Backbone and ligand atoms as CSV (ligand in chain L), in Angstrom:
chain,resi,resn,atom,element,x,y,z
A,1,MET,N,N,94.896,116.596,87.176
A,1,MET,CA,C,95.386,115.439,87.935
A,1,MET,C,C,94.567,114.210,87.568
A,2,CYS,N,N,95.232,113.137,87.333
A,2,CYS,CA,C,94.494,111.944,86.946
A,2,CYS,C,C,94.015,111.179,88.171
A,3,GLY,N,N,93.246,110.141,87.937
A,3,GLY,CA,C,92.794,109.270,89.015
A,3,GLY,C,C,93.069,107.823,88.646
A,4,ILE,N,N,93.393,107.022,89.656
A,4,ILE,CA,C,93.656,105.603,89.436
A,4,ILE,C,C,92.809,104.796,90.398
A,5,SER,N,N,92.232,103.718,89.889
A,5,SER,CA,C,91.488,102.811,90.749
A,5,SER,C,C,91.907,101.390,90.377
A,6,GLY,N,N,92.026,100.524,91.357
A,6,GLY,CA,C,92.360,99.133,91.088
A,6,GLY,C,C,91.624,98.247,92.073
A,7,VAL,N,N,91.072,97.139,91.594
A,7,VAL,CA,C,90.313,96.253,92.477
A,7,VAL,C,C,90.652,94.792,92.176
A,8,VAL,N,N,90.909,94.036,93.232
A,8,VAL,CA,C,90.988,92.578,93.138
A,8,VAL,C,C,89.866,92.063,94.026
A,9,GLY,N,N,88.929,91.310,93.462
A,9,GLY,CA,C,87.769,90.895,94.242
A,9,GLY,C,C,87.413,89.441,94.040
A,10,LEU,N,N,86.385,89.020,94.738
A,10,LEU,CA,C,85.914,87.647,94.600
A,10,LEU,C,C,84.768,87.555,93.608
A,11,LYS,N,N,84.133,88.709,93.337
A,11,LYS,CA,C,83.068,88.693,92.332
A,11,LYS,C,C,83.292,89.835,91.349
A,12,ASN,N,N,82.321,90.070,90.492
A,12,ASN,CA,C,82.494,91.062,89.430
A,12,ASN,C,C,82.816,92.455,89.990
A,13,ILE,N,N,83.874,93.064,89.481
A,13,ILE,CA,C,84.335,94.321,90.065
A,13,ILE,C,C,84.161,95.531,89.130
A,14,SER,N,N,83.499,95.362,87.972
A,14,SER,CA,C,83.394,96.477,87.020
A,14,SER,C,C,82.725,97.695,87.656
A,15,GLU,N,N,81.711,97.431,88.481
A,15,GLU,CA,C,80.980,98.550,89.083
A,15,GLU,C,C,81.841,99.269,90.141
A,16,LEU,N,N,82.609,98.485,90.894
A,16,LEU,CA,C,83.501,99.104,91.890
A,16,LEU,C,C,84.546,99.989,91.218
A,17,LEU,N,N,85.061,99.520,90.085
A,17,LEU,CA,C,86.036,100.323,89.351
A,17,LEU,C,C,85.401,101.620,88.887
A,18,PHE,N,N,84.161,101.498,88.416
A,18,PHE,CA,C,83.420,102.671,87.958
A,18,PHE,C,C,83.294,103.683,89.099
A,19,GLU,N,N,82.870,103.194,90.279
A,19,GLU,CA,C,82.724,104.103,91.423
A,19,GLU,C,C,84.060,104.726,91.796
A,20,GLY,N,N,85.120,103.919,91.689
A,20,GLY,CA,C,86.463,104.414,92.030
A,20,GLY,C,C,86.859,105.620,91.193
A,21,ILE,N,N,86.723,105.500,89.870
A,21,ILE,CA,C,87.174,106.642,89.055
A,21,ILE,C,C,86.134,107.762,89.026
A,22,ARG,N,N,84.861,107.408,89.220
A,22,ARG,CA,C,83.856,108.483,89.277
A,22,ARG,C,C,84.090,109.359,90.511
A,23,ASN,N,N,84.481,108.728,91.616
A,23,ASN,CA,C,84.756,109.503,92.833
A,23,ASN,C,C,85.982,110.403,92.693
A,24,LEU,N,N,86.807,110.136,91.679
A,24,LEU,CA,C,88.010,110.963,91.484
A,24,LEU,C,C,87.820,112.005,90.383
A,25,GLU,N,N,86.608,112.078,89.844
A,25,GLU,CA,C,86.368,112.990,88.716
A,25,GLU,C,C,86.675,114.443,89.060
A,26,TYR,N,N,86.448,114.807,90.345
A,26,TYR,CA,C,86.630,116.201,90.765
A,26,TYR,C,C,88.058,116.692,90.514
A,27,ARG,N,N,89.020,115.755,90.389
A,27,ARG,CA,C,90.414,116.133,90.157
A,27,ARG,C,C,90.639,116.667,88.744
A,28,GLY,N,N,89.693,116.409,87.848
A,28,GLY,CA,C,89.834,116.865,86.472
A,28,GLY,C,C,90.462,115.782,85.610
A,29,TYR,N,N,89.998,115.660,84.361
A,29,TYR,CA,C,90.541,114.655,83.448
A,29,TYR,C,C,89.984,114.920,82.060
A,30,ASP,N,N,90.566,114.245,81.062
A,30,ASP,CA,C,90.112,114.456,79.691
A,30,ASP,C,C,89.694,113.158,79.001
A,31,SER,N,N,90.047,112.010,79.585
A,31,SER,CA,C,89.740,110.722,78.957
A,31,SER,C,C,89.824,109.642,80.030
A,32,CYS,N,N,89.309,108.458,79.738
A,32,CYS,CA,C,89.363,107.411,80.773
A,32,CYS,C,C,89.365,106.020,80.137
A,33,GLY,N,N,89.815,105.055,80.939
A,33,GLY,CA,C,89.878,103.697,80.410
A,33,GLY,C,C,89.984,102.668,81.518
A,34,VAL,N,N,89.770,101.407,81.135
A,34,VAL,CA,C,89.873,100.297,82.094
A,34,VAL,C,C,90.609,99.125,81.439
A,35,ALA,N,N,91.241,98.311,82.283
A,35,ALA,CA,C,91.756,97.002,81.863
A,35,ALA,C,C,91.146,95.984,82.805
A,36,LEU,N,N,90.510,94.971,82.232
A,36,LEU,CA,C,89.835,93.950,83.041
A,36,LEU,C,C,90.425,92.598,82.693
A,37,MET,N,N,90.750,91.834,83.736
A,37,MET,CA,C,91.306,90.505,83.505
A,37,MET,C,C,90.166,89.549,83.186
A,38,ASN,N,N,90.231,88.968,82.005
A,38,ASN,CA,C,89.283,87.950,81.595
A,38,ASN,C,C,89.870,86.605,82.024
A,39,LYS,N,N,89.257,85.487,81.666
A,39,LYS,CA,C,89.840,84.188,82.064
A,39,LYS,C,C,91.278,84.047,81.575
A,40,THR,N,N,91.504,84.440,80.316
A,40,THR,CA,C,92.822,84.194,79.737
A,40,THR,C,C,93.554,85.462,79.297
A,41,HIS,N,N,92.841,86.559,79.149
A,41,HIS,CA,C,93.501,87.734,78.581
A,41,HIS,C,C,92.923,89.025,79.166
A,42,LEU,N,N,93.565,90.142,78.804
A,42,LEU,CA,C,93.120,91.446,79.282
A,42,LEU,C,C,92.154,92.067,78.292
A,43,VAL,N,N,91.052,92.596,78.807
A,43,VAL,CA,C,90.110,93.353,77.979
A,43,VAL,C,C,90.367,94.835,78.259
A,44,ILE,N,N,90.669,95.577,77.194
A,44,ILE,CA,C,90.983,97.003,77.351
A,44,ILE,C,C,89.881,97.835,76.697
A,45,LYS,N,N,89.383,98.820,77.427
A,45,LYS,CA,C,88.407,99.773,76.890
A,45,LYS,C,C,88.890,101.160,77.257
A,46,LYS,N,N,88.834,102.084,76.302
A,46,LYS,CA,C,89.291,103.442,76.585
A,46,LYS,C,C,88.632,104.432,75.634
A,47,ASP,N,N,88.493,105.671,76.093
A,47,ASP,CA,C,87.899,106.688,75.220
A,47,ASP,C,C,88.137,108.073,75.806
A,48,ILE,N,N,87.988,109.077,74.962
A,48,ILE,CA,C,88.038,110.441,75.475
A,48,ILE,C,C,86.664,110.790,76.048
A,49,GLY,N,N,86.630,111.738,76.965
A,49,GLY,CA,C,85.357,112.169,77.540
A,49,GLY,C,C,85.116,111.626,78.934
A,50,GLY,N,N,83.851,111.710,79.360
A,50,GLY,CA,C,83.491,111.459,80.752
A,50,GLY,C,C,83.305,109.987,81.112
A,51,VAL,N,N,83.423,109.706,82.416
A,51,VAL,CA,C,83.371,108.335,82.911
A,51,VAL,C,C,82.010,107.684,82.642
A,52,GLU,N,N,80.921,108.390,82.932
A,52,GLU,CA,C,79.595,107.767,82.760
A,52,GLU,C,C,79.319,107.432,81.297
A,53,ASP,N,N,79.615,108.382,80.426
A,53,ASP,CA,C,79.400,108.155,78.985
A,53,ASP,C,C,80.258,106.994,78.492
A,54,PHE,N,N,81.488,106.967,78.966
A,54,PHE,CA,C,82.432,105.914,78.559
A,54,PHE,C,C,81.898,104.539,78.969
A,55,TYR,N,N,81.465,104.411,80.211
A,55,TYR,CA,C,80.952,103.123,80.677
A,55,TYR,C,C,79.744,102.679,79.860
A,56,ARG,N,N,78.875,103.651,79.565
A,56,ARG,CA,C,77.651,103.324,78.811
A,56,ARG,C,C,78.020,102.922,77.378
A,57,LYS,N,N,78.817,103.779,76.735
A,57,LYS,CA,C,79.148,103.565,75.313
A,57,LYS,C,C,79.889,102.241,75.087
A,58,HIS,N,N,80.745,101.870,76.031
A,58,HIS,CA,C,81.570,100.662,75.837
A,58,HIS,C,C,81.054,99.457,76.625
A,59,ASN,N,N,79.838,99.556,77.159
A,59,ASN,CA,C,79.217,98.439,77.905
A,59,ASN,C,C,80.154,97.841,78.951
A,60,VAL,N,N,80.846,98.687,79.678
A,60,VAL,CA,C,81.873,98.179,80.594
A,60,VAL,C,C,81.264,97.357,81.726
A,61,LEU,N,N,80.074,97.740,82.177
A,61,LEU,CA,C,79.474,96.990,83.290
A,61,LEU,C,C,79.091,95.564,82.880
A,62,GLN,N,N,78.964,95.346,81.584
A,62,GLN,CA,C,78.624,93.993,81.109
A,62,GLN,C,C,79.850,93.066,81.108
A,63,GLN,N,N,81.039,93.640,81.217
A,63,GLN,CA,C,82.269,92.835,81.228
A,63,GLN,C,C,82.420,92.185,82.593
A,64,LYS,N,N,82.451,90.878,82.648
A,64,LYS,CA,C,82.583,90.196,83.936
A,64,LYS,C,C,84.063,89.937,84.240
A,65,SER,N,N,84.490,90.433,85.385
A,65,SER,CA,C,85.892,90.277,85.758
A,65,SER,C,C,86.025,90.463,87.262
A,66,ASN,N,N,87.039,89.857,87.871
A,66,ASN,CA,C,87.250,90.133,89.296
A,66,ASN,C,C,88.587,90.807,89.584
A,67,ILE,N,N,89.308,91.188,88.512
A,67,ILE,CA,C,90.536,91.967,88.685
A,67,ILE,C,C,90.542,93.078,87.629
A,68,GLY,N,N,90.758,94.309,88.059
A,68,GLY,CA,C,90.769,95.380,87.069
A,68,GLY,C,C,91.455,96.643,87.559
A,69,ILE,N,N,91.870,97.468,86.600
A,69,ILE,CA,C,92.402,98.793,86.909
A,69,ILE,C,C,91.691,99.808,86.018
A,70,ALA,N,N,91.568,101.030,86.524
A,70,ALA,CA,C,90.888,102.083,85.755
A,70,ALA,C,C,91.639,103.391,85.944
A,71,HIS,N,N,91.437,104.296,84.992
A,71,HIS,CA,C,92.241,105.531,84.979
A,71,HIS,C,C,91.452,106.676,84.376
A,72,THR,N,N,91.583,107.849,84.988
A,72,THR,CA,C,91.143,109.078,84.325
A,72,THR,C,C,92.409,109.873,84.037
A,73,ARG,N,N,92.563,110.296,82.785
A,73,ARG,CA,C,93.831,110.911,82.354
A,73,ARG,C,C,93.741,112.443,82.283
A,74,TRP,N,N,94.790,113.075,82.706
A,74,TRP,CA,C,94.992,114.504,82.466
A,74,TRP,C,C,96.267,114.570,81.635
A,75,ALA,N,N,96.106,114.746,80.337
A,75,ALA,CA,C,97.234,114.589,79.411
A,75,ALA,C,C,98.380,115.546,79.706
A,76,THR,N,N,99.577,114.998,79.780
A,76,THR,CA,C,100.784,115.837,79.858
A,76,THR,C,C,101.688,115.578,78.647
A,77,HIS,N,N,101.693,114.358,78.137
A,77,HIS,CA,C,102.564,113.991,77.016
A,77,HIS,C,C,101.705,113.326,75.946
A,78,GLY,N,N,101.445,114.054,74.893
A,78,GLY,CA,C,100.591,113.516,73.832
A,78,GLY,C,C,99.196,114.118,73.923
A,79,LYS,N,N,98.586,114.222,72.767
A,79,LYS,CA,C,97.274,114.871,72.664
A,79,LYS,C,C,96.190,114.062,73.382
A,80,VAL,N,N,95.029,114.691,73.496
A,80,VAL,CA,C,93.878,114.000,74.081
A,80,VAL,C,C,93.218,113.188,72.960
A,81,THR,N,N,93.628,111.948,72.826
A,81,THR,CA,C,93.079,111.050,71.811
A,81,THR,C,C,92.811,109.699,72.464
A,82,GLN,N,N,92.012,108.894,71.769
A,82,GLN,CA,C,91.754,107.543,72.290
A,82,GLN,C,C,93.074,106.760,72.376
A,83,GLY,N,N,93.937,106.934,71.372
A,83,GLY,CA,C,95.203,106.197,71.341
A,83,GLY,C,C,96.146,106.553,72.479
A,84,ASN,N,N,96.018,107.774,72.996
A,84,ASN,CA,C,96.897,108.201,74.098
A,84,ASN,C,C,96.261,107.964,75.465
A,85,THR,N,N,95.074,107.399,75.475
A,85,THR,CA,C,94.372,107.141,76.740
A,85,THR,C,C,94.908,105.868,77.383
A,86,HIS,N,N,95.016,105.888,78.700
A,86,HIS,CA,C,95.440,104.703,79.466
A,86,HIS,C,C,94.256,103.738,79.575
A,87,PRO,N,N,94.452,102.445,79.792
A,87,PRO,CA,C,95.692,101.720,80.042
A,87,PRO,C,C,96.464,101.452,78.751
A,88,PHE,N,N,97.780,101.217,78.940
A,88,PHE,CA,C,98.626,100.766,77.835
A,88,PHE,C,C,99.033,99.331,78.083
A,89,THR,N,N,99.107,98.577,77.001
A,89,THR,CA,C,99.499,97.171,77.142
A,89,THR,C,C,100.895,96.953,76.554
A,90,SER,N,N,101.553,95.945,77.080
A,90,SER,CA,C,102.833,95.521,76.498
A,90,SER,C,C,102.542,94.852,75.154
A,91,SER,N,N,103.577,94.719,74.320
A,91,SER,CA,C,103.371,94.136,72.980
A,91,SER,C,C,102.835,92.717,73.067
A,92,ASP,N,N,103.269,91.965,74.090
A,92,ASP,CA,C,102.810,90.570,74.196
A,92,ASP,C,C,101.448,90.450,74.886
A,93,GLY,N,N,100.875,91.585,75.309
A,93,GLY,CA,C,99.540,91.560,75.915
A,93,GLY,C,C,99.505,91.056,77.348
A,94,ASN,N,N,100.677,90.830,77.945
A,94,ASN,CA,C,100.711,90.307,79.319
A,94,ASN,C,C,100.542,91.376,80.392
A,95,PHE,N,N,100.837,92.634,80.050
A,95,PHE,CA,C,100.760,93.703,81.042
A,95,PHE,C,C,99.832,94.817,80.569
A,96,ALA,N,N,99.090,95.380,81.520
A,96,ALA,CA,C,98.341,96.613,81.271
A,96,ALA,C,C,98.717,97.581,82.385
A,97,VAL,N,N,98.955,98.843,82.013
A,97,VAL,CA,C,99.484,99.832,82.957
A,97,VAL,C,C,98.673,101.115,82.909
A,98,VAL,N,N,98.404,101.677,84.086
A,98,VAL,CA,C,97.898,103.056,84.181
A,98,VAL,C,C,98.869,103.837,85.056
A,99,HIS,N,N,98.953,105.143,84.794
A,99,HIS,CA,C,100.018,105.933,85.428
A,99,HIS,C,C,99.536,107.352,85.664
A,100,ASN,N,N,99.926,107.871,86.820
A,100,ASN,CA,C,99.676,109.268,87.167
A,100,ASN,C,C,101.020,109.959,87.299
A,101,GLY,N,N,101.211,111.049,86.571
A,101,GLY,CA,C,102.443,111.813,86.699
A,101,GLY,C,C,103.218,111.889,85.402
A,102,ILE,N,N,104.521,112.006,85.538
A,102,ILE,CA,C,105.383,112.216,84.365
A,102,ILE,C,C,106.635,111.347,84.484
A,103,ILE,N,N,106.975,110.657,83.401
A,103,ILE,CA,C,108.258,109.938,83.335
A,103,ILE,C,C,109.213,110.888,82.606
A,104,SER,N,N,110.086,111.540,83.355
A,104,SER,CA,C,110.876,112.622,82.758
A,104,SER,C,C,111.956,112.097,81.808
A,105,ASN,N,N,112.394,110.858,81.976
A,105,ASN,CA,C,113.416,110.314,81.073
A,105,ASN,C,C,112.808,109.339,80.034
A,106,TYR,N,N,111.538,109.550,79.694
A,106,TYR,CA,C,110.887,108.589,78.788
A,106,TYR,C,C,111.513,108.600,77.391
A,107,ARG,N,N,112.043,109.742,76.970
A,107,ARG,CA,C,112.524,109.846,75.581
A,107,ARG,C,C,113.684,108.864,75.301
A,108,PRO,N,N,114.784,108.902,76.098
A,108,PRO,CA,C,115.845,107.915,75.833
A,108,PRO,C,C,115.383,106.472,76.047
A,109,LEU,N,N,114.497,106.255,77.019
A,109,LEU,CA,C,113.999,104.885,77.240
A,109,LEU,C,C,113.217,104.409,76.022
A,110,ARG,N,N,112.385,105.291,75.496
A,110,ARG,CA,C,111.582,104.946,74.313
A,110,ARG,C,C,112.491,104.647,73.119
A,111,ASP,N,N,113.493,105.525,72.926
A,111,ASP,CA,C,114.408,105.325,71.789
A,111,ASP,C,C,115.096,103.964,71.880
A,112,SER,N,N,115.575,103.604,73.076
A,112,SER,CA,C,116.310,102.330,73.142
A,112,SER,C,C,115.359,101.139,73.037
A,113,LEU,N,N,114.149,101.256,73.582
A,113,LEU,CA,C,113.182,100.152,73.412
A,113,LEU,C,C,112.820,99.982,71.937
A,114,GLN,N,N,112.672,101.101,71.231
A,114,GLN,CA,C,112.348,101.005,69.797
A,114,GLN,C,C,113.488,100.332,69.026
A,115,LYS,N,N,114.708,100.660,69.412
A,115,LYS,CA,C,115.860,100.001,68.758
A,115,LYS,C,C,115.844,98.495,69.008
A,116,GLU,N,N,115.314,98.097,70.170
A,116,GLU,CA,C,115.234,96.664,70.486
A,116,GLU,C,C,114.031,96.000,69.827
A,117,GLY,N,N,113.204,96.805,69.136
A,117,GLY,CA,C,112.088,96.226,68.381
A,117,GLY,C,C,110.705,96.417,68.998
A,118,TYR,N,N,110.627,97.085,70.141
A,118,TYR,CA,C,109.311,97.311,70.755
A,118,TYR,C,C,108.552,98.378,69.968
A,119,LYS,N,N,107.284,98.097,69.689
A,119,LYS,CA,C,106.457,99.007,68.872
A,119,LYS,C,C,105.574,99.843,69.799
A,120,PHE,N,N,105.587,101.147,69.582
A,120,PHE,CA,C,104.793,102.051,70.405
A,120,PHE,C,C,103.524,102.465,69.672
A,121,SER,N,N,102.429,102.548,70.410
A,121,SER,CA,C,101.160,102.909,69.771
A,121,SER,C,C,100.689,104.288,70.203
A,122,SER,N,N,101.401,104.958,71.114
A,122,SER,CA,C,100.937,106.249,71.609
A,122,SER,C,C,102.076,107.259,71.645
A,123,GLU,N,N,101.708,108.508,71.953
A,123,GLU,CA,C,102.716,109.575,72.087
A,123,GLU,C,C,103.097,109.793,73.556
A,124,THR,N,N,102.590,108.983,74.452
A,124,THR,CA,C,102.739,109.271,75.889
A,124,THR,C,C,104.090,108.845,76.456
A,125,ASP,N,N,104.403,109.435,77.599
A,125,ASP,CA,C,105.558,109.006,78.387
A,125,ASP,C,C,105.273,107.659,79.061
A,126,THR,N,N,104.008,107.419,79.367
A,126,THR,CA,C,103.588,106.239,80.132
A,126,THR,C,C,103.916,104.917,79.447
A,127,GLU,N,N,103.800,104.872,78.128
A,127,GLU,CA,C,103.846,103.585,77.435
A,127,GLU,C,C,105.175,102.854,77.633
A,128,VAL,N,N,106.254,103.600,77.921
A,128,VAL,CA,C,107.542,102.903,78.146
A,128,VAL,C,C,107.417,101.897,79.288
A,129,ILE,N,N,106.561,102.190,80.265
A,129,ILE,CA,C,106.455,101.314,81.446
A,129,ILE,C,C,105.970,99.925,81.025
A,130,ALA,N,N,104.962,99.884,80.164
A,130,ALA,CA,C,104.410,98.588,79.731
A,130,ALA,C,C,105.473,97.764,79.020
A,131,HIS,N,N,106.259,98.424,78.163
A,131,HIS,CA,C,107.272,97.681,77.403
A,131,HIS,C,C,108.454,97.269,78.285
A,132,LEU,N,N,108.804,98.129,79.249
A,132,LEU,CA,C,109.895,97.752,80.171
A,132,LEU,C,C,109.472,96.553,81.013
A,133,LEU,N,N,108.230,96.538,81.473
A,133,LEU,CA,C,107.753,95.399,82.268
A,133,LEU,C,C,107.844,94.118,81.449
A,134,GLU,N,N,107.425,94.196,80.188
A,134,GLU,CA,C,107.503,93.006,79.328
A,134,GLU,C,C,108.963,92.558,79.159
A,135,LYS,N,N,109.821,93.521,78.870
A,135,LYS,CA,C,111.239,93.202,78.627
A,135,LYS,C,C,111.841,92.476,79.832
A,136,PHE,N,N,111.618,93.001,81.048
A,136,PHE,CA,C,112.230,92.391,82.227
A,136,PHE,C,C,111.493,91.127,82.657
A,137,PHE,N,N,110.219,91.039,82.364
A,137,PHE,CA,C,109.464,89.823,82.697
A,137,PHE,C,C,109.970,88.638,81.873
A,138,LYS,N,N,110.306,88.924,80.617
A,138,LYS,CA,C,110.792,87.849,79.724
A,138,LYS,C,C,112.027,87.164,80.307
A,139,ARG,N,N,112.824,87.900,81.076
A,139,ARG,CA,C,114.079,87.350,81.602
A,139,ARG,C,C,113.855,86.350,82.724
A,140,GLY,N,N,112.867,86.576,83.579
A,140,GLY,CA,C,112.741,85.687,84.735
A,140,GLY,C,C,111.325,85.237,85.029
A,141,ARG,N,N,110.351,85.683,84.218
A,141,ARG,CA,C,108.936,85.358,84.418
A,141,ARG,C,C,108.493,85.708,85.844
A,142,ASN,N,N,109.073,86.787,86.394
A,142,ASN,CA,C,108.730,87.195,87.752
A,142,ASN,C,C,108.252,88.658,87.706
A,143,PRO,N,N,106.931,88.889,87.875
A,143,PRO,CA,C,106.409,90.254,87.729
A,143,PRO,C,C,106.975,91.225,88.765
A,144,GLU,N,N,107.232,90.736,89.973
A,144,GLU,CA,C,107.733,91.629,91.013
A,144,GLU,C,C,109.145,92.120,90.661
A,145,LYS,N,N,109.978,91.182,90.197
A,145,LYS,CA,C,111.342,91.579,89.806
A,145,LYS,C,C,111.305,92.509,88.595
A,146,ALA,N,N,110.386,92.220,87.660
A,146,ALA,CA,C,110.255,93.076,86.472
A,146,ALA,C,C,109.857,94.493,86.892
A,147,LEU,N,N,109.001,94.588,87.886
A,147,LEU,CA,C,108.582,95.905,88.378
A,147,LEU,C,C,109.755,96.640,89.019
A,148,ILE,N,N,110.520,95.938,89.847
A,148,ILE,CA,C,111.646,96.591,90.532
A,148,ILE,C,C,112.662,97.097,89.506
A,149,LYS,N,N,112.947,96.269,88.494
A,149,LYS,CA,C,113.904,96.698,87.459
A,149,LYS,C,C,113.365,97.916,86.705
A,150,THR,N,N,112.067,97.906,86.437
A,150,THR,CA,C,111.456,99.039,85.729
A,150,THR,C,C,111.542,100.305,86.583
A,151,LEU,N,N,111.197,100.182,87.863
A,151,LEU,CA,C,111.226,101.350,88.751
A,151,LEU,C,C,112.642,101.901,88.912
A,152,ASN,N,N,113.638,101.015,88.831
A,152,ASN,CA,C,115.022,101.475,88.936
A,152,ASN,C,C,115.444,102.299,87.723
A,153,LEU,N,N,114.736,102.150,86.607
A,153,LEU,CA,C,115.118,102.867,85.382
A,153,LEU,C,C,114.359,104.177,85.184
A,154,ILE,N,N,113.099,104.195,85.589
A,154,ILE,CA,C,112.297,105.381,85.272
A,154,ILE,C,C,112.537,106.496,86.297
A,155,GLU,N,N,112.484,107.750,85.768
A,155,GLU,CA,C,112.671,108.929,86.627
A,155,GLU,C,C,111.468,109.835,86.467
A,156,GLY,N,N,111.181,110.609,87.509
A,156,GLY,CA,C,110.062,111.540,87.419
A,156,GLY,C,C,109.177,111.435,88.643
A,157,THR,N,N,107.905,111.769,88.449
A,157,THR,CA,C,106.939,111.649,89.557
A,157,THR,C,C,105.843,110.723,89.080
A,158,PHE,N,N,105.555,109.708,89.846
A,158,PHE,CA,C,104.563,108.779,89.315
A,158,PHE,C,C,103.925,107.920,90.394
A,159,ALA,N,N,102.660,107.618,90.137
A,159,ALA,CA,C,101.961,106.522,90.820
A,159,ALA,C,C,101.490,105.632,89.695
A,160,LEU,N,N,101.536,104.322,89.886
A,160,LEU,CA,C,101.057,103.477,88.810
A,160,LEU,C,C,100.402,102.215,89.347
A,161,ALA,N,N,99.559,101.655,88.500
A,161,ALA,CA,C,98.950,100.357,88.801
A,161,ALA,C,C,99.073,99.524,87.540
A,162,PHE,N,N,99.299,98.232,87.721
A,162,PHE,CA,C,99.368,97.388,86.519
A,162,PHE,C,C,98.816,96.001,86.825
A,163,ILE,N,N,98.448,95.342,85.766
A,163,ILE,CA,C,98.003,93.940,85.849
A,163,ILE,C,C,98.954,93.105,85.012
A,164,CYS,N,N,99.354,91.964,85.543
A,164,CYS,CA,C,100.096,90.978,84.752
A,164,CYS,C,C,99.177,89.763,84.615
A,165,THR,N,N,98.974,89.298,83.397
A,165,THR,CA,C,98.045,88.190,83.191
A,165,THR,C,C,98.470,86.965,83.970
L,1,LIG,N1,N,101.935,111.656,81.642
L,1,LIG,C1,C,100.868,110.740,81.417
L,1,LIG,C2,C,100.137,111.053,80.126
L,1,LIG,O1,O,100.232,112.109,79.589
L,1,LIG,C3,C,99.907,110.652,82.591
L,1,LIG,C4,C,99.126,111.909,82.832
L,1,LIG,C5,C,98.214,111.793,84.034
L,1,LIG,O2,O,98.720,111.868,85.178
L,1,LIG,O3,O,97.008,111.623,83.811
L,1,LIG,O4,O,99.451,110.223,79.595
């Protein structure tokens, strides 16, 4: 079972995110990652292995941010690799997504997004969410509406957190 943590704060939240996913370690996981909102863009860090090692190796606590999401993954779709680790970003870099569960209809969604030109970087079911959010956001520049349209399309069991720049 994976773990998800998300924080919106007034000061640096990297440590709170760390505590969030460390407290969920007991659920089991194989890899972990974070997305942190910088002034203008998202900083993504991810790796296979444990939360403490990951934070140390990628200097995550040195990243200053007040909005972030973090994830510990238990792979269901795609191997345990850095490339399959959450968060996933949309092609335009505006969205970062973490997800717990399974998108059971990801295959046809992925096929049609690829036909529309969206490029996938992982083997996961999760990545369709990032591209769907981008696709629907482009239509109205409204993240809430983009989320509702995305949720209306995906099937399965899921909890998710995302950041829109
Ligand atoms: N199905 C997703 C994956 O394989 C999420 C797994 C999880 O809940 O950690 O990446």
